[in-house]
C-alpha positions, 0 to 999 in steps of 0.5 A, spaced: 500 500 500 505 504 501 508 503 494 501 505 491 501 511 495 508 513 493 506 512 486 500 517 487 503 522 490 509 522 485 503 523 480 500 528 483 507 532 484 508 531 477 501 534 475 502 540 480 509 542 478 507 542 470 501 546 472 505 551 476 510 551 470 505 553 465 502 558 470 509 561 470 510 561 463 503 564 462 504 570 466 511 571 463 507 571 456 502 576 459 507 581 462 511 581 455 504 582 451 502 588 456 509 591 455 509 591 448 502 593 447 503 599 452 510 601 448 506 600 441 500 605 444 505 610 447 509 610 440 514 616 440 511 620 445 517 621 449 518 629 449 526 628 449 525 625 442 523 632 440 529 637 440 525 643 438 520 642 444 525 641 449 528 648 447 522 651 447 521 649 454 528 651 456 527 658 453 521 659 457 525 657 463 530 662 461 525 667 460 522 666 467 529 666 470 529 659 472 535 658 467 541 663 467 544 665 460 550 660 461 545 654 462 541 656 457 546 657 452 549 650 454 543 646 453 542 650 446 548 647 444 547 640 446 541 640 443 544 643 437 549 637 437 544 632 438 540 634 432 547 634 428 549 627 429 
C-alpha cells in the first residue's frame, strides 16, 4: 500500500509542478504582451525625442529666470549637437 501511495503522490507532484510551470510561463507571456502593447500605444511620445520642444521649454525657463544665460546657452548647444549627429 505504501508503494501505491508513493506512486500517487509522485503523480500528483508531477501534475502540480507542470501546472505551476505553465502558470509561470503564462504570466511571463502576459507581462511581455502588456509591455509591448503599452510601448506600441505610447509610440514616440517621449518629449526628449523632440529637440525643438525641449528648447522651447528651456527658453521659457530662461525667460522666467529659472535658467541663467550660461545654462541656457549650454543646453542650446547640446541640443544643437544632438540634432547634428
